[in-house]
C-alpha positions in Angstrom: 116.8 107.7 13.2 113.5 106.2 14.1 112.8 102.5 13.4 109.3 101.1 13.9 108.4 97.5 13.7 105.3 95.6 14.8 103.4 92.3 15.0 106.1 89.9 16.1 103.3 87.9 17.8 105.6 85.8 20.1 103.3 83.1 21.5 103.2 81.4 24.9 104.1 78.1 23.2 100.9 76.2 23.9 99.5 76.2 20.3 101.5 78.4 18.0 105.1 78.0 16.7 107.4 80.9 17.5 108.7 83.2 14.7 111.9 81.9 13.0 115.1 82.9 14.6 116.4 84.4 11.3 113.3 86.7 11.5 115.0 88.7 14.2 118.6 88.4 13.1 117.8 90.0 9.8 115.8 92.7 11.4 118.7 93.6 13.7 121.2 93.4 10.8 119.1 95.7 8.6 118.6 98.2 11.5 122.4 98.4 11.9 122.9 98.9 8.2 120.3 101.6 8.1 122.1 103.4 11.0 125.2 103.6 8.8 123.3 104.8 5.7 121.6 107.5 7.8 125.0 109.0 8.5 125.4 110.3 4.9 124.0 113.8 4.8 122.4 115.9 2.0 125.7 117.7 1.3 127.5 114.3 0.6 129.4 114.4 3.8 129.3 111.6 6.4 128.6 112.3 10.1 127.5 109.5 12.5 123.9 109.9 13.6 123.3 110.9 17.2 120.7 108.2 18.3 118.4 105.4 17.2 114.9 105.0 18.6 113.5 101.5 18.1 109.7 101.3 18.7 108.0 97.9 18.9 104.5 99.2 17.9 102.3 96.6 19.5 101.5 92.9 19.3 105.1 92.0 20.2 103.4 89.1 22.0 100.4 87.0 21.2 98.4 86.9 24.4 95.2 85.6 22.8 96.0 82.5 20.7 96.7 80.3 23.7 95.3 77.0 25.1 95.1 78.7 28.5 92.0 80.6 27.3 90.0 77.6 26.3 88.6 76.8 29.8 86.1 78.8 31.8 88.2 82.0 32.0 88.0 84.4 29.1 90.5 87.2 28.2 87.8 89.9 27.9 86.3 89.2 31.4 86.9 91.7 34.3 87.4 89.0 36.9 90.4 88.4 39.1 90.8 85.0 37.5 91.1 86.6 34.1 93.8 89.0 35.3 95.7 86.0 36.8 95.4 84.1 33.5 96.7 87.2 31.5 99.8 87.2 33.8 100.3 83.5 33.2 100.1 83.8 29.4 102.2 86.9 29.4 105.0 85.3 31.5 105.0 82.2 29.3 105.3 84.3 26.2 108.0 86.4 27.8 110.0 83.2 28.4 109.6 82.3 24.7 110.8 85.8 23.8 114.1 85.6 25.5 116.2 85.3 22.3 114.6 88.1 20.2 114.2 90.4 23.2 117.8 89.7 24.3 119.0 90.9 20.9 117.0 94.0 21.3 118.2 94.5 24.8 121.8 94.2 23.6 121.2 97.1 21.3 119.8 99.1 24.1 122.7 98.3 26.3 125.6 98.5 23.8 124.3 100.7 21.1 125.1 100.3 17.4 128.6 100.6 16.2 129.0 102.8 13.1 132.1 104.2 11.4 133.4 107.5 12.7 133.9 110.5 10.4 137.2 111.4 8.9 138.6 114.9 8.3 137.1 115.1 4.9 133.6 113.9 5.8 134.2 110.3 4.9 133.4 107.2 7.0 136.4 105.6 8.7 135.5 101.9 9.1 138.6 101.2 11.2 137.4 103.6 13.9 133.9 103.1 15.2 131.6 105.0 17.6 128.6 103.7 19.4 125.2 105.2 18.7 122.9 104.9 21.7 119.6 103.0 21.1 116.4 103.7 22.9 113.8 100.9 22.9 110.1 101.4 23.5 107.5 98.6 23.5 103.9 99.7 22.9 100.8 97.6 24.0 98.7 96.2 21.2 95.3 94.5 20.9 96.8 91.0 21.3 99.2 92.0 24.1 97.2 94.7 25.9 98.4 93.3 29.2 102.0 94.4 28.5 101.5 97.8 30.1 99.8 96.5 33.2 102.2 93.7 33.7 105.4 95.5 32.8 106.3 95.9 36.4 106.4 92.2 36.9 109.0 91.6 34.2 112.6 93.0 33.9 111.8 95.3 31.0 113.4 98.2 32.9 116.5 96.2 33.5 116.6 95.3 29.8 116.4 99.0 28.9 113.0 98.6 27.3 110.4 101.3 28.0 106.7 100.3 27.9 103.7 102.5 27.0 100.7 103.1 24.7 102.1 105.7 22.2 105.4 107.2 21.2 105.4 110.9 20.2 108.2 113.3 19.6 106.0 116.1 18.3 106.7 115.3 14.7 106.1 111.6 14.5 103.3 109.7 16.3 103.6 105.9 16.7 100.6 104.0 17.8 99.5 100.4 17.5 96.3 101.6 15.7 93.8 99.0 16.6 91.3 101.8 17.3 91.2 102.3 13.5 90.0 98.7 12.9 86.3 98.1 12.9 87.0 94.5 14.0 88.6 95.7 17.2 85.6 97.8 18.2 84.0 96.6 21.5 80.3 96.8 22.2 79.0 95.0 25.2 81.0 91.8 24.8 84.4 91.0 23.4 85.7 92.6 20.2 85.3 90.5 17.1 89.1 90.2 16.8 89.3 88.8 20.4 86.5 86.4 19.7 88.1 85.1 16.4 91.5 84.8 18.0 90.3 82.8 21.0 87.1 80.9 20.0 88.1 80.2 16.4 91.9 80.2 15.9 92.9 79.0 19.4 90.2 76.2 19.4 91.2 75.1 15.9 94.8 75.1 16.9 94.0 72.9 19.9 92.4 70.4 17.6 95.4 70.4 15.3 98.0 70.1 18.1 96.0 67.2 19.6 96.3 65.2 16.4 99.7 63.3 16.5 99.9 62.9 12.7 100.5 66.7 12.4 103.2 67.1 15.0 104.9 70.5 14.7 103.1 71.1 11.4 99.9 72.0 13.4 101.8 74.7 15.3 103.3 76.1 12.1 99.8 76.3 10.6 98.5 78.1 13.6 101.4 80.5 13.2 100.6 81.1 9.6 96.9 81.8 10.4 97.8 84.1 13.3 100.2 86.0 11.1 97.7 87.1 8.4 94.8 89.4 8.7 91.9 87.6 10.4 89.7 87.9 7.3 92.4 86.2 5.3 92.5 83.1 7.4 90.3 81.1 4.9 92.5 81.9 2.0 95.7 81.3 4.0 94.4 77.9 5.2 93.5 77.0 1.6 97.0 77.9 0.5 98.6 75.9 3.3 96.6 72.8 2.4 97.5 73.1 -1.3 101.2 73.5 -0.7 101.8 71.2 2.3 99.1 68.6 2.6 99.4 65.7 0.1 97.2 63.2 2.0 93.6 63.6 1.0 92.4 62.1 4.3 94.3 64.8 6.2 92.9 67.4 3.9 89.3 66.3 4.5 90.0 66.1 8.2 91.4 69.7 8.4 88.4 71.0 6.4 85.9 69.3 8.6 87.7 70.4 11.8 87.7 74.0 10.5 84.0 74.0 9.6 83.1 72.6 13.0 85.2 75.2 14.8 83.7 78.0 12.7 80.2 76.8 13.7 81.2 76.7 17.4 82.7 80.2 17.1 79.5 81.6 15.7 77.5 80.1 18.6 80.0 81.6 21.1 80.0 84.9 19.4 76.3 85.3 19.5 76.2 84.2 23.2 78.9 86.6 24.2 77.5 89.5 22.1 80.7 90.4 20.3 78.6 92.1 17.6 75.4 94.1 18.2 73.9 92.6 15.0 73.8 88.8 14.7 73.9 89.4 10.9 77.6 90.4 11.3 78.4 87.1 13.0 76.5 85.2 10.3 78.4 87.0 7.5 81.8 86.3 9.2 80.9 82.7 9.7 79.9 82.4 6.0 83.1 84.0 5.0 85.2 81.7 7.2 83.5 78.6 5.8 84.6 79.5 2.3 87.9 77.6 2.2 87.1 75.2 -0.7 87.9 76.6 -4.2 84.3 76.2 -5.3 82.7 78.1 -2.4 81.9 81.8 -2.7 80.5 84.0 0.0 77.1 85.5 -0.6 77.0 89.1 -1.9 75.4 90.3 1.4 78.2 88.7 3.4 80.8 90.3 1.1 79.3 93.8 1.8 79.6 93.2 5.6 83.2 91.9 5.2 84.3 94.8 3.0 83.0 97.2 5.7 84.8 95.3 8.4 88.0 95.2 6.4 88.1 99.0 5.8 90.0 100.8 8.6 88.7 104.2 9.7 90.7 107.4 9.3 93.9 107.4 11.4 96.0 110.6 11.4 97.9 112.2 14.2 96.8 115.9 14.3 99.8 118.2 14.1 102.3 115.3 13.2 104.3 115.1 10.0 104.0 111.3 10.0 101.8 108.8 11.8 103.1 105.2 12.0 100.6 102.5 13.1 101.4 98.8 13.7 98.0 97.3 13.4 96.0 98.4 10.3 97.0 96.7 7.1 96.0 99.5 4.8 96.7 103.2 4.7 94.1 104.3 7.2 94.4 108.0 6.2 92.5 107.4 3.0 95.6 107.5 0.7 97.5 110.0 2.9 101.2 109.2 2.3 102.0 110.6 5.7 100.3 107.6 7.3 102.4 104.4 7.4 100.6 101.2 8.4 102.6 98.0 9.0 99.8 95.4 9.6 99.0 92.5 7.3 96.6 93.8 4.6 93.4 92.2 3.4 93.8 90.7 0.0 97.5 89.7 0.5 97.6 86.6 2.6 100.8 86.2 4.6 102.7 82.9 4.1 105.3 82.6 6.9 108.3 80.3 6.5 107.2 76.7 6.2 104.0 77.4 4.3 105.3 79.4 1.3 105.6 77.6 -2.0 108.9 79.4 -2.5 111.7 79.3 0.0 112.4 82.3 2.2 114.4 84.9 0.3 117.0 87.5 1.5 114.8 90.5 2.0 115.2 93.8 3.7 112.6 95.0 6.1 114.0 98.4 7.1 113.0 101.3 4.9 110.2 99.1 3.5 106.5 99.3 3.1 103.8 97.4 5.0 104.3 94.0 3.4 105.7 91.1 5.4 107.9 88.4 4.1 108.7 85.0 5.6 112.1 86.0 7.0 111.4 89.5 8.5 108.8 91.4 10.4 107.3 94.6 8.8 109.3 97.7 9.7 110.0 101.2 8.5 112.9 103.5 9.2 112.4 107.3 9.3 115.4 109.6 9.1 115.6 112.8 11.2 116.8 116.2 9.9 119.9 115.9 7.7 120.1 112.1 7.9 120.1 109.8 4.9 121.5 112.1 2.3 118.2 113.9 1.7 116.7 110.7 0.3 113.0 110.1 0.3 111.4 107.2 2.1 110.2 104.9 -0.7 107.7 102.1 -0.3 109.5 99.0 -1.5 108.2 95.5 -2.2 110.2 93.3 0.2 108.5 90.0 -0.7 106.3 88.9 -3.5 103.4 87.2 -1.8 101.5 84.8 -4.1 102.4 86.9 -7.1 100.3 89.8 -5.9 101.9 93.2 -6.3 101.4 95.3 -3.1 99.9 98.7 -3.3 102.5 101.4 -3.3 101.5 104.8 -2.0 103.5 107.8 -3.0 106.9 108.4 -1.6 107.1 109.9 1.9 109.5 112.8 2.3 112.3 112.1 4.8 111.2 113.3 8.2 112.4 116.8 9.1 112.4 116.4 12.9 114.7 118.1 15.3 
């Protein structure tokens, strides 16, 4: 059984709140349950599966939204100082990741206990066997330093492999930032990098510095970093409507956001993160539109729509391609492409900023929607596993009453 999850975005603790602890407990619990369900075969008999491969498909850490990048060292520079700062941010995030990574490391060390099979092909709960778990961590666009710095952390001792892709010949797992126009790099930083550092991190620094907000500022930064970057205005508007009851604070947040957007636009033009300054202007106009009565210009909307549409992503010769970064099916409706990133048009509302409380949701065997209590994940069964079921896209959380898109069912992977 293959389980792919992505976008945990564990921060370094300087600006953003960490993901809720229950976030990871539920993921581990659902993975263990899926391992049991996978033991039921198409002929109705039960036989324990042979292995579980767990792939963290990028952005496990958030190495960009950090106060450490707000000085004279920038993450996209090729200087020795930038490399040293990447190491500093990464090690701080690694310390904050001890709990969730320890849970994953325990799976790698101990495996998953599943019932053994009786004489008649039925599970025997009183007698368990351990299924080995192999864990692989892929580098993403927000934690690209993972691969280069893996030697400096005890990932090998924890039983976690590190790389850029996972490929068994039938399934290709990639982070998939290459399919995102916002991640394209010209002469300067990518737009995604620029927005993460010079917009979100700077805005977060302003929030955290205001004593009246306390931990609420860090939770708001977490909310904004968890959605698609083009959804930040809508997510910010939702957060203000549901959590800010003081009109003076609301006015202050709006003013701080507008000033930060203007500063981002100046920095983006100076660093050349887009070949055309019109792209920067369109994004700035889009980011300014956080009040209900503001509407982006039609020309800006056309630019944003182009930036929000991922390019085609399909592993040649693979039955299924799973990507952690894009939020839409980047295979133009191809059901063999599974994307786990936050989509445009469905703002993510992590715990603490949802008008509803967190619900009991299942993330395993689910589609690319993310709820407040679990990261997006998908489980693919190998040959004979799962009773011949098909992998259905399920709505794991109703975000703002928007029904997520549901591509056609994906046949269970027939991999050796």
